[in-house]
C-alpha positions in Angstrom: 33.3 -0.4 -9.2 29.9 -1.3 -8.0 27.6 1.9 -6.6 28.2 1.3 -3.2 25.8 3.2 -0.3 26.5 3.0 3.7 23.8 3.9 6.3 25.9 4.8 9.6 24.8 4.4 12.9 20.7 4.1 12.4 18.3 2.8 15.2 17.4 -0.3 12.8 14.4 -2.0 12.7 15.1 -5.2 10.3 11.9 -6.8 10.3 13.9 -10.5 9.9 13.5 -12.6 12.8 17.4 -13.8 12.6 19.0 -10.5 12.7 16.4 -8.7 14.8 17.0 -4.7 15.7 20.0 -2.7 16.5 20.1 0.2 19.1 23.0 1.0 16.3 23.9 -0.4 12.9 25.6 0.4 9.3 23.4 -1.0 6.2 25.8 -1.3 3.3 24.2 -1.1 0.0 25.9 -2.5 -3.1 24.2 -2.0 -6.6 21.1 -1.4 -4.8 21.1 -4.4 -2.8 21.6 -5.1 0.8 24.9 -6.4 1.4 25.3 -6.3 5.5 23.4 -5.4 8.2 25.7 -5.4 11.7 26.6 -2.7 14.3 29.7 -1.8 12.2 30.5 -2.2 8.6 33.7 -1.9 6.6 33.0 0.2 3.5 35.7 1.6 1.8 34.8 3.5 -1.3 30.9 3.8 0.0 28.9 6.7 0.0 28.5 7.9 3.7 24.8 8.5 4.8 25.3 10.2 8.5 22.1 8.5 10.5 23.0 9.1 13.6 20.0 10.2 15.6 17.5 8.5 12.8 15.4 4.9 12.9 16.0 2.8 10.0 13.0 0.5 8.6 12.1 -1.1 5.6 10.0 0.7 3.2 6.2 1.4 3.9 4.2 -0.6 1.8 0.6 0.1 0.4 -1.7 -2.5 -0.4 -4.6 -0.9 -2.2 -4.1 2.6 -3.6 -6.7 4.6 -6.6 -3.5 6.7 -7.5 -6.0 7.9 -10.4 -7.8 10.1 -8.1 -5.2 11.8 -7.1 -6.3 14.6 -9.9 -9.2 15.5 -7.5 -7.8 15.1 -4.4 -9.9 16.6 -1.4 -13.6 16.1 -4.1 -15.0 14.1 -1.6 -14.5 15.2 2.1 -17.2 13.0 3.5 -17.9 9.3 2.4 -21.0 9.1 4.3 -23.1 11.1 2.2 -22.5 8.6 -1.0 -21.4 11.1 -2.9 -18.1 8.8 -4.4 -20.2 6.6 -5.9 -23.4 9.4 -6.8 -20.9 12.1 -7.9 -17.3 11.0 -8.6 -17.3 8.2 -10.3 -18.9 9.2 -12.7 -16.3 11.8 -13.6 -14.4 9.0 -15.0 -15.6 9.6 -18.6 -14.1 12.8 -18.6 -10.6 11.5 -17.9 -7.9 11.3 -20.2 -4.8 9.3 -20.3 -3.3 12.2 -19.9 -4.9 12.8 -16.6 -4.1 9.2 -15.6 -0.7 10.3 -16.3 -0.7 13.7 -14.5 -2.4 11.6 -10.8 -0.3 9.1 -10.9 3.2 11.3 -11.1 1.5 13.6 -8.3 0.5 10.4 -6.1 3.6 8.5 -6.8 5.7 11.3 -5.6 3.4 11.8 -2.9 3.7 8.6 -1.4 7.0 8.4 -1.4 7.5 11.4 0.8 5.2 9.8 3.3 7.7 6.6 3.5 6.3 4.7 1.3 7.9 2.5 -1.5 5.7 0.2 -2.9 2.4 0.7 -4.3 -0.8 -1.2 -4.9 -1.8 1.1 -8.1 -5.3 -0.2 -8.2 -6.4 1.4 -11.3 -10.2 1.4 -12.0 -10.3 4.1 -14.8 -9.2 2.3 -17.8 -11.5 3.7 -20.6 -9.7 2.7 -23.6 -6.0 2.0 -25.0 -3.2 4.3 -23.8 -4.8 4.5 -20.0 -3.0 2.2 -18.2 0.5 2.8 -20.3 0.3 6.8 -19.0 -0.6 5.6 -15.4 2.5 3.0 -15.6 4.8 5.7 -17.2 3.9 8.1 -14.9 4.8 5.6 -11.3 8.0 4.4 -13.3 9.4 8.5 -13.6 8.6 9.3 -9.5 11.1 5.9 -9.3 8.1 4.0 -6.9 8.2 0.5 -6.5 4.4 -0.5 -7.7 2.6 -2.9 -7.9 -0.1 -1.5 -11.3 -3.6 -3.3 -10.9 -5.2 -3.4 -14.2 -8.8 -3.3 -13.7 -11.1 -5.2 -15.6 -14.3 -2.9 -14.0 -15.4 -1.2 -17.1 -16.3 2.5 -17.3 -19.2 3.3 -19.2 -18.7 4.6 -21.9 -15.4 3.5 -23.0 -12.9 3.6 -26.0 -12.6 -0.1 -26.6 -13.7 -1.4 -30.2 -15.0 -4.8 -29.2 -16.1 -6.8 -26.5 -12.5 -8.7 -26.0 -10.1 -5.7 -27.0 -9.7 -4.6 -22.7 -8.1 -8.5 -22.7 -6.4 -7.7 -25.6 -4.9 -4.6 -24.0 -4.6 -6.3 -20.5 -2.7 -8.6 -22.2 -0.5 -6.2 -24.1 0.3 -4.3 -21.1 1.4 -7.3 -18.7 3.8 -8.2 -21.5 5.1 -4.7 -21.9 5.5 -3.7 -18.5 6.0 -6.7 -16.3 9.3 -6.8 -14.9 9.6 -9.0 -11.5 13.5 -7.9 -11.2 12.5 -4.2 -11.6 10.0 -1.4 -10.3 7.3 -2.4 -11.7 4.7 -5.7 -12.7 1.3 -5.9 -13.2 -1.6 -7.6 -11.5 -5.3 -7.2 -12.5 -8.5 -6.6 -10.6 -11.9 -8.4 -11.4 -15.3 -7.6 -11.3 -17.0 -8.4 -7.8 -19.6 -10.3 -7.3 -22.5 -11.0 -10.5 -20.1 -8.8 -12.8 -20.6 -10.8 -15.8 -16.9 -11.0 -16.3 -15.5 -12.3 -13.4 -15.1 -16.3 -14.1 -13.4 -14.8 -17.8 -11.5 -12.1 -16.0 -10.4 -14.7 -13.5 -9.0 -17.2 -15.4 -7.1 -14.8 -17.4 -5.1 -13.9 -14.4 -4.2 -16.9 -12.9 -3.2 -18.4 -16.9 -0.7 -15.4 -16.7 0.2 -16.4 -12.8 -0.6 -13.1 -11.9 -2.5 -11.8 -8.1 -5.4 -10.6 -8.5 -8.0 -8.4 -6.1 -11.6 -8.1 -5.6 -13.8 -5.9 -3.9 -15.8 -7.2 -1.4 -19.0 -5.4 0.3 -21.6 -7.5 0.7 -22.3 -10.9 3.2 -22.4 -14.3 1.2 -19.8 -13.2 -1.5 -17.3 -15.0 0.1 -19.6 -18.0 0.2 -20.3 -17.4 -3.6 -17.2 -17.6 -4.7 -16.0 -21.0 -2.6 -19.0 -22.6 -4.4 -17.4 -21.6 -8.2 -14.0 -22.8 -6.7 -12.8 -19.2 -6.9 -11.2 -18.9 -3.6 -6.8 -18.9 -3.6 -4.0 -17.2 -2.3 -3.6 -15.4 -5.3 -7.0 -13.4 -4.9 -6.6 -10.7 -2.4 -9.9 -9.4 -0.7 -10.6 -6.1 -0.4 -12.6 -4.1 2.5 -14.6 -7.3 3.4 -16.6 -5.8 6.4 -19.6 -7.3 6.2 -18.1 -11.0 5.5 -19.1 -13.8 8.1 -16.9 -15.9 10.2 -17.6 -18.9 8.6 -16.7 -17.2 5.1 -13.6 -16.2 7.4 -12.9 -19.5 7.8 -13.2 -20.7 4.1 -10.9 -17.6 3.4 -8.3 -18.8 5.7 -8.5 -22.4 4.3 -7.5 -21.2 1.2 -4.6 -18.6 2.3 -6.3 -16.3 1.2 -5.8 -12.3 2.3 -7.5 -9.7 3.0 -6.9 -5.7 2.8 -8.2 -2.6 5.0 -8.0 0.7 3.9 -8.9 2.1 7.3 -10.3 5.5 7.0 -12.8 4.2 3.9 -13.2 1.0 6.1 -14.1 2.6 9.4 -16.8 5.7 8.4 -19.9 4.0 9.2 -19.1 0.7 8.1 -18.1 -2.1 10.6 -14.3 -2.5 11.2 -14.7 -5.2 13.5 -13.5 -7.7 10.5 -9.5 -7.2 11.1 -9.8 -9.1 14.7 -12.3 -11.7 13.5 -9.9 -12.0 10.1 -6.8 -12.3 12.2 -8.0 -14.7 15.1 -9.3 -17.3 12.3 -5.7 -17.2 10.4 -6.5 -14.7 7.8 -3.4 -12.4 6.6 -4.2 -9.1 6.7 -2.7 -5.8 4.6 -3.8 -2.1 5.3 -3.7 0.6 2.0 -5.1 4.4 1.7 -7.5 3.4 -1.3 -9.5 6.9 -1.9 -7.0 10.0 -2.4 -10.2 12.0 -3.4 -11.0 12.1 0.2 -7.5 11.4 1.5 -4.1 11.9 1.6 -2.0 9.1 0.3 0.0 8.5 3.6 0.0 4.9 4.7 1.7 5.3 7.9 -1.2 7.6 8.5 -3.7 5.0 7.6 -1.7 2.7 10.0 -2.4 5.3 12.8 -6.1 5.5 12.2 -5.5 1.4 12.7 -4.2 1.5 15.7 -6.4 4.2 17.2 -9.7 2.1 15.6 -8.3 -1.1 16.8 -8.0 -0.1 20.1 -11.4 1.5 20.6 -13.1 -1.3 19.4 -10.7 -4.1 21.5 -12.1 -1.8 24.5 -15.4 -2.3 22.9 -15.0 -6.2 22.9 -13.8 -6.8 26.4 -16.0 -5.2 28.1 -19.4 -7.0 26.5 -17.5 -10.3 27.8 -15.9 -9.4 31.1 -15.7 -7.1 34.1 -13.4 -4.7 33.8 -12.5 -2.1 36.7 -10.9 1.3 35.7 -10.9 2.9 32.0 -9.1 -0.1 30.2 -9.1 -3.9 30.3 -6.1 -5.6 31.5 -3.5 -6.5 29.0 -3.6 -10.3 27.7 -2.2 -11.8 24.5 -3.9 -10.3 21.8 -5.5 -7.4 23.8 -4.8 -5.2 22.5 -4.7 -6.7 18.7 -2.9 -4.2 16.8 0.3 -2.9 18.6 2.4 -0.6 16.6 5.3 -2.7 15.8 2.7 -5.2 14.5 0.8 -2.7 12.2 4.7 -1.7 11.1 5.3 -5.4 10.0 2.0 -5.9 8.3 3.2 -3.2 6.4 6.4 -4.0 5.3 7.3 -7.8 5.3 3.4 -8.9 6.2 2.5 -7.0 3.1 5.2 -8.3 1.2 4.6 -11.9 1.6 0.8 -11.7 1.3 2.0 -9.9 -2.7 4.5 -12.3 -3.2 7.5 -9.9 -2.9 9.0 -11.2 0.6 11.4 -13.1 -2.1 13.0 -8.9 -2.8 11.7 -6.3 0.0 9.9 -6.4 3.0 12.9 -6.7 5.6 16.4 -4.8 6.2 18.2 -8.5 5.2 20.9 -9.1 3.1 19.9 -10.2 -0.6 17.2 -8.1 -0.4 16.8 -4.8 -2.5 17.7 -1.7 -0.9 13.7 0.1 -0.1 14.9 1.7 3.0 13.2 4.8 5.1 14.9 7.0 7.6 12.8 9.0 10.0 14.9 11.2 12.5 14.0 11.3 16.1 14.2 14.8 16.4 13.7 18.0 17.0 11.5 17.0 19.5 12.3 13.5 19.8 14.8 11.6 22.1 18.3 9.9 21.0 17.5 7.2 22.0 13.5 6.0 22.2 12.1 2.8 24.2 10.6 1.5 21.2 11.2 2.5 17.5 8.0 1.3 16.1 5.8 2.9 18.8 8.2 6.1 18.0 7.8 5.8 14.2 3.6 5.1 14.6 3.1 7.5 17.3 5.1 10.3 18.1 6.6 11.4 14.0 5.0 12.9 11.3 5.8 13.6 7.3 8.0 16.3 8.4 10.6 13.7 9.9 11.3 11.6 7.3 14.6 12.2 6.1 15.2 9.6 3.8 13.7 7.2 1.1 15.4 4.8 -0.8 13.8 2.5 -3.3 15.7 -0.2 -5.1 19.3 1.5 -3.6 18.3 5.0 -5.3 17.5 8.1 -3.3 14.3 9.2 -3.5 13.9 11.5 -1.1 17.4 13.3 1.1 17.5 15.6 3.5 13.9 15.3 4.0 14.1 16.7 -0.1 12.0 14.4 -2.6 14.5 13.6 -5.3 13.1 14.5 -9.3 9.9 16.4 -8.1 9.2 19.2 -10.0 6.7 20.9 -7.2 5.4 23.9 -10.3 5.2 20.6 -12.8 3.3 18.9 -10.4 0.7 22.3 -9.6 0.2 22.8 -13.2 -0.9 18.9 -13.6 -3.3 18.9 -11.1 -4.5 22.7 -12.1 -5.1 21.5 -15.7 -6.6 18.0 -14.8 -9.2 19.6 -12.2 -10.2 22.5 -14.6 -11.3 20.5 -17.1 -12.8 17.5 -15.0 -14.9 19.8 -12.9 -15.5 22.4 -15.5 -17.3 19.2 -17.5 -18.9 18.3 -14.1 
């Protein structure tokens, strides 16, 4: 008999254009896949989840996070002074593969607790053979879906025996772990512009048809990549605050997406690139980025973006028109990021950018069952006017009741499944004591 689960009576946001939303729906899951979404589903012999009083939506996707930093969360409380580069990143020379395991184990469970079911884990702490393996094995033990990004950005000094050993290790990791039918897929992070290995690294990733990403923090980088014929939909730009409009147009023509990390990219830096990119047809996604500064709460980062973009929209509108009263008059594109749009970006939008939309991103028959159930109470109404606005603006992590990944319970009744809090605390304590004592 197949493994069957039915979610009963949830207010449902499918993010599927054909299905739309339901004031109340049943979601039938069979062997990890969604079989039906309808007001009523016949589900004999299925385990029943009573979701009355809850909102169901696709699992949240974080498009760029560095989970290896989780063991030193809070070490960089303020990004403005530059301590991330001068004090934090040098600590990588003290990391062991075990520290990577500790960080990914705790970080993966933390993300699940916030309703994130897929994480793009960018790891630029691969000092030698075994480091990537440790991170991936930890992620697998949490049950979170992950696109592990093996970064070629080197840690000096490292333990690789020669110039080509990192490539050999990257290929070994890809061959060992990449599984499009499972929860683990592999991507690659390439050097920033000017890095000596950029061309070779990008060619390596493209030979495997693997996605890759590049950090862009300067004006002119996209022009230089374009001149070398490096642009493409498989290369995700991270940050991009200083990208010009002309460069964004190049990205749009190449269908090259952009990932903004709201807290990191609004602390003293220009954040207007989101509107400029979207107006020119560039797909934009979001991520948490740096657990050494913030919690790995992707929904929380969407809330940051909602408020920052709302502020920027008002500033821009006032600079070009007469505004009477506190706020400009709404019109198409103003405000840019309503709650539904942000949740759409963090589900089906991110899935499309990452090439995962055939499996996840919406609640539709045939998709894998990555689902989040969020309680409307105790302070919410039994029926809400806008479920997306309610999730983004009226709830907190305490309201996340159930998280399923590939049809398996990862949180149930507000309790993480398989998470050992004492073990996690011991992991963090052991890594912090050694790393910070060494510092």
